C-alpha positions in Angstrom: 0.0 -0.1 0.0 2.9 2.7 0.9 4.2 1.9 -2.5 1.3 2.2 -4.2 0.8 5.9 -2.5 4.6 6.5 -3.8 3.7 5.8 -7.2 0.8 8.2 -7.0 3.5 10.9 -5.8 3.4 12.7 -9.5 -0.4 13.7 -9.4 0.2 15.4 -6.1 3.5 17.2 -6.7 2.7 20.4 -9.1 6.7 20.3 -10.1 6.6 16.6 -11.0 3.3 16.8 -12.8 4.6 19.7 -14.8 7.6 17.9 -15.7 5.8 14.7 -16.4 3.6 16.8 -18.6 6.8 18.6 -20.8 8.3 15.0 -21.0 5.3 13.5 -22.4 4.4 16.0 -24.7 8.3 16.5 -25.9 8.3 12.7 -26.3 5.4 12.9 -28.4 6.9 15.5 -30.7 10.4 13.6 -31.0 8.6 10.3 -31.7 6.4 12.2 -34.5 9.6 13.5 -36.1 11.0 11.1 -38.2 14.6 11.0 -37.6 14.4 11.9 -33.9 13.2 9.5 -31.3 13.7 9.2 -27.6 17.1 8.4 -28.0 18.1 11.7 -29.9 15.8 13.3 -27.6 16.9 12.1 -24.4 20.8 12.8 -25.3 19.7 16.3 -26.4 17.7 17.0 -22.9 20.2 15.1 -20.8 22.7 18.1 -20.2 19.8 20.5 -19.0 18.5 18.0 -16.6 21.5 19.3 -14.5 19.2 22.1 -13.6 16.3 19.7 -11.9 16.9 17.6 -8.7 17.6 14.0 -9.5 13.6 12.9 -9.4 12.6 15.0 -11.8 15.3 14.8 -14.1 14.8 11.0 -14.2 10.8 11.2 -14.4 11.5 13.6 -17.7 13.7 11.1 -19.5 11.8 8.1 -19.0 8.4 10.2 -19.7 10.5 11.2 -22.8 11.0 7.4 -23.6 7.3 5.8 -23.0 5.9 9.0 -25.2 8.5 8.8 -27.8 8.0 5.2 -28.5 4.3 5.4 -29.2 4.7 9.0 -30.7 6.8 7.5 -34.0 3.1 5.3 -34.8 1.4 8.7 -35.8 3.2 9.2 -38.8 3.6 5.6 -39.9 0.0 5.8 -40.0 -0.5 9.0 -41.6 2.3 9.6 -43.8 3.6 5.6 -44.2 7.1 6.8 -42.3 7.9 5.6 -38.8 8.8 8.6 -36.5 11.2 6.0 -34.3 12.4 2.5 -35.7 9.9 0.9 -33.3 7.0 2.0 -35.7 8.6 0.5 -38.6 5.7 -2.7 -38.3 3.0 -0.3 -37.6 3.5 1.2 -41.3 2.7 -2.5 -42.6 -0.7 -2.3 -41.7 -1.5 1.4 -40.6 -0.8 3.2 -43.3 -3.1 1.0 -45.8 -5.9 1.4 -43.6 -5.5 5.3 -43.3 -5.7 5.1 -47.3 -9.4 3.5 -47.0 -10.2 6.5 -44.9 -10.1 5.0 -41.5 -6.7 7.1 -40.3 -8.9 7.7 -37.2 -9.5 3.9 -36.4 -5.7 3.0 -37.1 -4.5 5.4 -34.9 -7.4 4.8 -31.9 -6.0 1.1 -32.2 -2.6 2.1 -31.8 -2.9 4.5 -28.9 -5.0 1.8 -26.7 -2.6 -0.7 -27.5 0.4 0.9 -26.8 -0.8 2.4 -23.6 -2.4 -1.3 -22.7 1.4 -2.4 -23.0 3.1 0.3 -21.3 0.8 0.1 -18.5 1.5 -3.7 -18.1 5.4 -3.5 -18.5 5.1 -1.1 -15.8 3.2 -3.4 -13.3 5.6 -6.2 -14.4 8.4 -3.6 -13.7 7.3 -2.9 -10.1 7.3 -6.9 -9.2 10.1 -7.8 -10.9 12.6 -5.5 -10.5 12.5 -5.2 -6.3 12.8 -9.4 -6.7 15.8 -9.2 -8.8 17.2 -6.4 -6.6 17.0 -8.7 -3.6 19.1 -11.2 -5.5 21.4 -8.9 -6.5 22.0 -7.9 -3.1 24.3 -10.9 -2.5 26.4 -9.5 -5.3 29.9 -8.4 -4.5 32.5 -7.2 -6.4 33.5 -10.8 -8.2 30.1 -11.3 -9.3 29.6 -7.5 -10.6 33.1 -7.6 -12.4 31.4 -11.3 -14.0 27.9 -9.6 -14.9 29.4 -6.7 -16.6 31.5 -8.9 -18.8 28.2 -10.8 -19.4 26.8 -7.8 -20.5 29.5 -6.7 -22.8 29.4 -10.2 -24.5 25.7 -9.4 -25.4 26.6 -6.2 -27.2 26.8 -9.0 -30.4 23.0 -8.6 -30.0 22.3 -5.3 -29.2 21.8 -4.0 -32.8 21.3 -5.0 -36.2 24.7 -4.0 -37.4 26.1 -7.5 -37.0 27.9 -9.8 -33.8 31.4 -8.5 -35.3 30.4 -4.8 -36.3 28.5 -4.6 -32.6 31.7 -6.2 -30.6 33.8 -3.6 -32.4 31.7 -1.0 -31.3 31.7 -2.2 -28.0 35.2 -2.9 -27.6 35.6 1.0 -29.1 33.5 2.3 -26.4 35.2 0.2 -23.5 38.6 1.8 -24.8 37.0 5.3 -24.4 36.2 4.8 -20.9 40.0 4.3 -20.2 40.9 7.7 -21.1 42.2 9.9 -18.3 44.2 9.2 -15.4 43.6 5.8 -13.7 41.8 6.3 -10.3 44.4 4.0 -8.2 47.9 4.9 -9.6 47.4 7.9 -11.1 49.1 6.8 -14.5 48.2 8.8 -17.6 45.9 7.0 -20.4 45.8 8.3 -23.8 45.9 11.8 -22.7 48.7 13.4 -25.1 49.5 16.0 -23.0 45.7 17.7 -22.8 45.0 17.8 -19.1 41.5 18.6 -19.5 40.9 14.8 -19.9 42.6 14.0 -16.7 39.2 13.2 -15.3 38.4 10.8 -18.2 35.7 12.2 -21.1 32.3 12.0 -19.9 29.1 10.4 -21.3 27.4 13.5 -22.0 28.9 15.2 -24.8 29.6 11.9 -26.2 25.9 10.8 -26.4 24.9 13.8 -27.8 27.1 13.5 -30.5 26.7 9.7 -30.9 22.8 10.3 -30.9 22.2 13.6 -32.2 25.0 15.0 -34.2 25.4 12.0 -36.2 21.5 11.8 -36.9 21.6 15.1 -37.9 24.3 14.3 -40.7 22.4 11.0 -41.5 19.2 13.0 -42.4 21.3 15.6 -44.0 20.3 13.4 -47.1 16.7 14.1 -46.7 16.5 17.8 -46.8 14.3 17.7 -50.1 12.7 14.7 -49.2 8.4 14.9 -50.2 6.0 13.1 -48.3 2.6 12.1 -49.3 -0.2 12.4 -46.4 -3.4 11.5 -45.2 -6.4 13.4 -44.3 -7.6 12.8 -40.9 -11.0 14.1 -39.2 -10.4 12.9 -36.0 -9.0 9.7 -33.9 -11.6 7.4 -32.9 -11.6 4.9 -30.4 -11.9 1.1 -31.3 -15.3 -0.2 -31.3 -16.9 -3.2 -29.3 -16.1 -5.3 -31.9 -12.6 -4.0 -32.6 -11.3 -5.1 -29.1 -13.1 -8.4 -29.1 -10.9 -8.8 -32.4 -7.8 -7.4 -30.6 -7.4 -8.0 -27.2 -5.6 -11.6 -27.2 -3.4 -10.3 -29.8 -2.6 -7.0 -27.5 -2.1 -9.6 -24.3 0.3 -11.6 -26.2 2.3 -8.8 -27.4 2.6 -7.3 -24.2 4.1 -10.7 -22.9 6.2 -10.6 -26.1 7.3 -7.0 -25.6 8.1 -7.2 -21.6 10.5 -10.3 -22.2 12.3 -9.1 -25.0 13.0 -5.8 -23.4 15.1 -7.3 -20.6 16.8 -9.0 -23.5 20.0 -7.3 -24.7 18.7 -6.0 -27.7 17.0 -2.8 -29.5 14.1 -4.0 -27.4 11.1 -2.0 -28.7 12.1 -2.5 -32.6 13.0 -6.1 -32.3 9.6 -6.7 -29.8 7.3 -4.8 -32.5 8.5 -7.0 -35.5 7.7 -10.2 -33.3 4.7 -8.8 -32.2 3.4 -8.4 -35.7 4.5 -11.6 -37.0 2.9 -13.6 -33.8 0.0 -11.4 -34.3 -0.5 -12.7 -38.2 0.7 -16.2 -37.1 -2.1 -16.6 -34.4 -5.0 -14.6 -36.8 -7.7 -16.1 -38.3 -7.6 -13.4 -40.7 -4.2 -13.7 -42.3 -5.3 -12.1 -45.7 -5.9 -8.9 -43.9 -2.5 -8.3 -43.2 -0.4 -5.8 -45.4 -3.8 -4.3 -46.4 -5.3 -2.6 -43.2 -5.3 -5.3 -40.7 -5.8 -3.9 -37.1 -4.9 -6.9 -35.4 -1.2 -6.0 -37.3 -1.4 -2.6 -35.8 -1.8 -3.9 -32.0 0.5 -6.4 -32.2 3.6 -4.1 -33.3 2.0 -1.1 -31.2 1.5 -3.3 -27.8 4.9 -5.1 -28.4 7.2 -1.8 -28.8 5.7 0.1 -25.6 6.0 -3.1 -23.4 9.5 -3.4 -24.1 10.0 0.0 -22.2 9.1 -1.4 -18.8 10.7 -4.7 -19.6 14.1 -2.6 -20.7 14.2 -0.8 -17.2 14.3 -3.9 -15.0 18.0 -4.6 -15.8 18.8 -0.8 -16.3 17.7 0.3 -13.0 18.6 -2.8 -10.8 21.7 -4.3 -12.4 23.0 -1.1 -13.9 23.0 -2.8 -17.5 21.5 -1.0 -20.3 19.7 -2.5 -23.1 19.5 -0.1 -25.7 20.8 3.4 -26.6 17.3 5.1 -24.6 18.1 3.1 -21.6 21.9 3.9 -21.5 20.8 7.6 -21.4 18.4 7.1 -18.9 21.4 5.3 -16.7 23.9 8.0 -17.3 21.1 10.3 -16.0 20.7 8.3 -12.6 24.7 8.2 -12.3 25.0 11.7 -13.2 22.5 12.8 -10.3 24.0 10.3 -8.1 21.3 7.8 -7.6 23.3 4.5 -8.2 21.8 2.1 -9.9 21.7 -1.4 -8.5 20.8 -2.9 -4.8 21.4 0.5 -3.2 18.8 2.2 -5.4 16.0 -0.3 -3.9 17.3 0.1 -0.2 18.4 3.8 0.0 16.2 5.3 -2.4 13.1 3.3 -2.7 11.0 6.3 -2.6 12.3 7.8 -5.6 12.3 4.1 -7.3 8.6 3.9 -7.3 8.0 7.5 -7.9 9.8 6.4 -11.1 7.4 3.8 -11.6 4.7 5.9 -11.2 5.9 8.7 -13.6 6.3 5.7 -16.3 2.6 4.7 -15.6 0.9 8.1 -15.5 3.3 8.9 -19.0 1.5 6.1 -20.5 -2.0 7.6 -19.6 -0.9 10.8 -20.7 0.4 10.0 -24.1 -3.0 8.2 -24.4 -5.1 11.3 -23.9 -2.7 13.1 -26.1 -2.8 10.7 -28.6 -6.8 10.6 -28.9 -7.4 14.4 -29.0 -4.4 15.8 -30.2 -2.9 13.2 -32.9 -3.9 15.4 -35.6 -1.8 18.6 -34.5 1.1 16.3 -33.3 0.8 15.0 -37.4 1.3 18.5 -38.5 4.8 18.5 -36.4 6.1 16.3 -38.9 5.6 18.5 -42.0 8.3 21.0 -40.4 11.1 21.2 -43.3 14.3 19.8 -42.1 15.7 22.4 -44.0 14.5 24.5 -40.3 14.3 21.6 -38.0 18.1 19.8 -37.9 19.7 23.5 -37.6 17.7 24.2 -34.1 19.0 20.4 -33.3 22.4 21.4 -34.1 22.1 24.5 -31.9 20.4 22.5 -29.1 23.1 19.9 -29.3 25.8 22.5 -29.0 24.1 24.6 -26.1 23.9 21.1 -24.5 27.0 20.2 -24.7 28.8 23.3 -23.3 26.4 23.8 -20.5 26.9 20.6 -19.0 30.3 21.5 -17.6 30.7 24.8 -19.2 34.0 23.6 -21.4 34.7 24.2 -25.2 36.1 20.9 -24.7 32.8 19.4 -24.4 31.5 21.1 -27.7 34.7 19.5 -29.6 33.8 16.2 -28.2 30.2 15.9 -29.4 31.2 17.3 -32.8 33.8 14.9 -33.2 31.6 12.0 -32.0 29.0 13.2 -34.2 31.5 12.8 -37.3 32.6 9.0 -35.9 29.1 8.4 -35.4 27.8 9.4 -38.9 30.8 7.4 -40.8 30.2 4.1 -38.2 26.5 4.3 -39.3 27.5 4.9 -43.0 29.6 1.7 -42.7 27.2 -0.9 -41.0 27.7 -0.4 -37.6 25.8 0.8 -34.9 26.5 3.5 -32.4 24.5 1.8 -29.2 27.3 -0.6 -28.8 29.6 2.3 -28.3 27.6 4.2 -25.8 26.8 0.8 -23.5 30.9 -0.3 -24.1 31.8 3.3 -22.4 29.5 2.7 -19.6 30.2 -0.7 -18.8 33.8 0.1 -19.5 34.6 1.9 -16.3 32.3 -0.9 -14.4 34.5 -3.9 -15.5 37.9 -1.6 -14.5 36.0 -0.8 -11.2 34.8 -4.2 -9.9 38.0 -6.2 -11.4 40.0 -4.1 -9.0 38.4 -4.5 -6.1 38.0 -8.0 -6.9 42.2 -8.3 -6.9 42.2 -6.4 -3.9 39.7 -8.8 -2.1 41.7 -12.1 -3.4 45.3 -10.2 -3.0 45.9 -10.1 -6.8 44.9 -14.1 -7.6 42.5 -13.4 -10.3 42.1 -17.1 -10.8 39.8 -16.6 -7.5 37.0 -15.0 -9.4 36.4 -18.4 -11.0 35.8 -19.9 -7.7 32.9 -17.7 -6.9 29.4 -19.8 -8.0 27.4 -16.4 -9.3 30.4 -15.2 -11.0 31.6 -18.5 -13.0 28.1 -19.0 -13.9 27.9 -15.5 -15.5 31.5 -16.0 -17.3 30.3 -19.3 -18.6 27.2 -17.6 -20.1 29.5 -14.8 -21.4 31.4 -17.6 -23.1 28.5 -19.2 -24.5 26.7 -16.1 -25.4 29.8 -15.3 -27.9 31.0 -18.6 -28.9 27.9 -20.8 -28.3 26.5 -20.3 -32.2 29.9 -21.4 -33.7 30.3 -24.1 -31.5 26.7 -25.4 -32.5 27.3 -24.8 -36.2 30.8 -26.8 -35.6 29.0 -29.4 -34.1 26.4 -29.3 -37.0 28.9 -29.4 -39.7 30.8 -32.7 -38.2 27.3 -34.3 -38.0 
């Protein structure tokens, strides 16, 4: 009962309510604008959260995450262009249904399915995260070291760039985390005489460069792109017949999305694709898919939004982000002194449930906005890119400089923007670089503490059952597919 009251806190705090409203509105706009999205928006807004208290900052980031994931469905239905990768599957049936003059019905199904998926995942988050935190309470440095190694091994599947390219990106991120003076010995590493790098390079300017500026450079090729819009009178709620037709699909996709959100992958994107394919597999009207099936829309949207809560479980409990957006939220926690892990659930339990509550109400808010203001949000997508992206660039530079007031951070954002652009151009994803940067520091710190525990006998780590289990999982995650294929060839 006490935890339930804590989740209701955003309703009784005018400040949190305003932050939640702004985050939801901003997230919807980001989702509607093709090329932006919760990841880019989170990177842009992250330095400005330093002016807020820790709880308000995380509430802002999580509400952007929830609303931005749904926002891409609006443009997917109306202009056949997913505002976010997670809405790609929604195009398959959303736009054909809109072309039939039922754009309002398509958006109504999308927003209800997204809300149910989001609320379902938050409920699972409320129960699963504290239970997992109790298990994590037994973790010491050797276990955290092995867990982080396991997280790094999962970079192979964190995006669609390919296992080898993802691991290369992750290794590059880990290398970035070593720049600066080593904390124990003070040895300078990769500083090249620049003492502004003595404390290392911070996450914020790198994230702004990798996610915002690199996306700007990628989208510069679409300056003169012309889109076809579909007229829409109003968003209509699904009828009783529609509910009867899609409720099983929504529940199935909620389970799929929440489960996939916990896994190391681009949760919402992968979840929406699997949710759509499973909706078609179990449908009695397979011939309608691709021509305007509401089951296809419901399957994709319920899955991609339910992945948000699932992805927050390992992020908050274990400090292991599952996507670019959760990596940004994790950085927000760390920047504001909210240490992810078991201590967050023992020493900051009030803030934890208030964050859960903010995610719940963000889903309710974007449902209301989606039903009554989708037509207005759709107009935002018509903003010319020649106007939009210079504004994004300006916000990126301001955000990078405002974080610490150093010109070096602006240069870092620009440099990593170029690095991210060329990485994307050659088939690399920037998410493994970001996750590698976060986990690299954790690996080094926990390894040092483990060596102190065992007086330098590193092999003693293998004597710890939990640590050994995670290291075996890491080995199987990296080498398992190759071992399996080798065995099959021999057979």
